[in-house]
C-alpha positions in Angstrom: 4.2 -4.2 -11.3 4.7 -0.5 -11.2 7.3 0.5 -8.6 5.9 4.0 -8.4 2.6 2.8 -7.0 4.4 1.3 -3.9 6.4 4.5 -3.4 3.2 6.5 -3.6 1.4 4.2 -1.2 4.2 4.5 1.3 4.4 8.3 0.9 0.6 8.8 1.2 0.4 6.5 4.2 3.3 8.3 6.0 1.9 11.8 5.3 -1.7 10.7 6.1 -3.0 11.8 2.7 -6.0 9.5 2.7 -7.7 11.1 -0.3 -4.6 10.4 -2.5 -4.4 6.9 -1.0 -8.0 6.3 -2.0 -7.3 7.5 -5.6 -4.2 5.2 -5.8 -6.4 2.3 -4.6 -8.7 2.8 -7.5 -6.0 3.4 -10.2 -3.4 0.8 -9.3 -3.3 -2.4 -11.3 -2.0 -4.4 -8.3 -5.2 -6.0 -6.9 -3.5 -7.0 -3.6 -2.3 -3.4 -3.0 -5.7 -2.1 -3.7 -7.3 -4.6 -1.3 -4.8 -3.8 1.5 -5.4 -0.1 1.1 -9.2 -0.7 1.2 -8.9 -2.6 4.4 -6.7 0.0 6.0 -8.9 2.9 5.1 -12.0 1.1 6.3 -10.3 0.3 9.6 -9.1 3.9 9.9 -12.5 5.4 9.4 -14.8 2.9 11.0 -12.9 0.7 13.5 -13.0 1.6 17.2 -10.3 -0.9 18.2 -6.9 0.5 17.7 -5.4 -3.0 17.6 -7.3 -3.7 14.4 -6.2 -0.5 12.9 -2.6 -1.2 13.8 -2.9 -4.7 12.3 -4.2 -3.3 9.0 -1.6 -0.6 8.9 1.3 -3.2 9.4 -0.4 -5.5 6.8 -0.4 -2.6 4.3 3.2 -1.6 5.1 4.4 -5.2 5.0 2.9 -5.7 1.6 4.3 -2.4 0.2 7.8 -3.5 1.4 7.5 -7.0 -0.1 6.1 -5.8 -3.4 8.6 -3.0 -3.8 11.4 -5.4 -3.2 10.1 -7.8 -5.9 9.6 -4.9 -8.3 13.2 -3.8 -7.7 14.5 -7.3 -8.2 12.6 -7.5 -11.5 14.1 -4.3 -12.7 17.6 -5.5 -11.8 16.9 -8.8 -13.7 15.9 -6.8 -16.8 19.2 -4.8 -16.7 21.4 -7.8 -16.5 
């Protein structure tokens, strides 16, 4: 797991840099992160119901938080 991918995903989402988020979706080795980004971007561009968009956004942010925490714990385990 590359901790930088999660930081980038969070930054690009916060700054609404959808092109960079799409590039990250293609380049990341984390399949779940890629799938969450794909679902969010699809909802952002094609969904008329804001509730669906909000659900996909929170799903993406929740996964970023969870995965970043796991990556951080793995780094700590390596150091000790």
